[in-house]
C-alpha positions, 0 to 999 in steps of 0.5 A, a space after each residue: 500500500 502506498 506508504 501506509 506501512 513501511 517496515 523500516 519506518 515502523 521498526 524505527 518508531 517502535 524502537 523510538 523513545 516516546 515523549 509524553 504529549 502536552 495538552 495541546 497535542 492531545 487535543 489535536 490528536 498527535 503523538 511525539 517520538 524521538 527518532 533515534 535514526 535521524 536524531 530528530 523529534 517526530 510528531 505523528 498524527 494518531 487520529 483525524 486531522 481536520 484542515 479547515 479551508 476558508 477560501 469560500 468565506 468572504 474576506 470580510 467575514 474571515 476574521 469573525 470565523 477565526 475568532 471562533 476557530 482560534 483560541 490562544 493562538 492555536 486551533 480549537 479542539 477538533 481542528 488540526 490547521 486553518 488553511 488561510 493562505 493559498 498558493 500555486 507557486 513560489 511567488 504565492 508562497 513568498 506573498 503568504 510569508 510577507 503577510 505573516 502566515 506561518 503555513 500555506 496550502 499549496 494547490 498542486 497542478 503539476 509535480 514540478 510546480 508543487 515540489 518547487 512551491 512546497 520547498 519554497 515554503 519549507 525554506 521559509 520555515 512555513 508549514 506546507 499542506 499540498 492539495 493535489 488537483 483531480 487531474 493528478 489523482 486519476 492513475 495509481 502510479 501517478 498518485 504514488 509518484 506525486 505523493 513521494 515527490 511532494 512528501 520529500 519536498 516537505 509537505 506535512 499533509 498530502 491531500 488527494 482531490 476526489 469526487 464524492 462518487 468515487 468507488 471506495 475500491 478505486 480509492 484503495 487502488 489509488 493509494 496502493 500498487 501491485 508489487 511488480 509495478 511498485 518495484 519498477 516505479 521505485 527504481 525509476 524514482 531512485 535513479 531520477 531523484 537524488 535528494 538524501 532526505 528520502 529513500 524509495 524501497 521495494 519489497 524483495 523479489 518473489 520467485 515468480 512474477 506477481 499478478 497485475 492489478 487487473 488480474 488480482 486487485 487484492 495484491 495492493 496491500 503493503 506493496 510499496 514502501 516509501 521512506 521519508 525523513 520525519 513523518 512516514 507517508 502513511 501519516 501524511 496522506 488524506 483527502 479533499 472530497 467534493 461535497 455531494 451525496 456519498 462524500 461523508 461515506 467516502 471520508 469514513 471509508 478512507 479514515 476507518 478502512 485505509 487509515 487516511 488521517 488528513 481531511 479538508 473541510 470547507 467552512 462554507 461547505 462549498 468545496 468539501 464537507 463542513 468541519 463538523 460533518 468531517 469529524 462526525 464521519 470519522 467517528 469523533 463524537 459526540 460533537 457536544 458543547 466542547 465543539 461549540 466553537 466549530 458550530 459557531 464558525 460554520 454559521 459565519 458564512 451564512 450570516 454574511 
């Protein structure tokens, strides 16, 4: 499966020294580990990571929404991040930095453009979330390569744009590849990509050729291993699902069955489901008074 598991990464984390997370990390469902291999502290998501998109909220209403979504300088309970700045290239990233944003959502329409923008953000010490446009999320191998390159550039979340009507098993295939094909793709990436921060590995060859996806769709699990510095790929993948019938079922399937932790929520409900809907689909609940600020924020666009 596309980096939903990596033998080396799993072993590294199992042998790491765990640091007790503070109250803020607990609210945002994060765990912190010391990675003895890289000598760095790694923060991993251990539950749903809801990234709120404000792009559909009128500019003159965003400050009202932020008053509900941010407390003491941090997102409220249930929210992982608020994607206020959107950029398509390095210039957009620089502009976001000039406007004092500490993170940027990179809209990825091509792999080179996305890699350059994410690297620009990381060079400015900004958080970077990458949203792959639908055209980049059609073929399983393209998804694999795009995610590997974007992840290696430093994106902490890699979000695939999909339609609500996508067959769940097609989604499973999108984040998975057969052993033979993953092996050839990994070797290709190893030849063309020399940055030492990321390593692409393939399973040991079997005595006989493995069936293709067409002949055996079950040959997708645990097939491709992509090892990234810091959080592994399995902790970075997620979805941006278009808001339509079936969207929440797809979010639920992606979270519960595939382990995709990151999900985009549109505060206005126009580009993706609302935050409360995403959280409920992921089984986080009951959404009681502790989540009141989220409900109040969701009413801001309607009050405009």
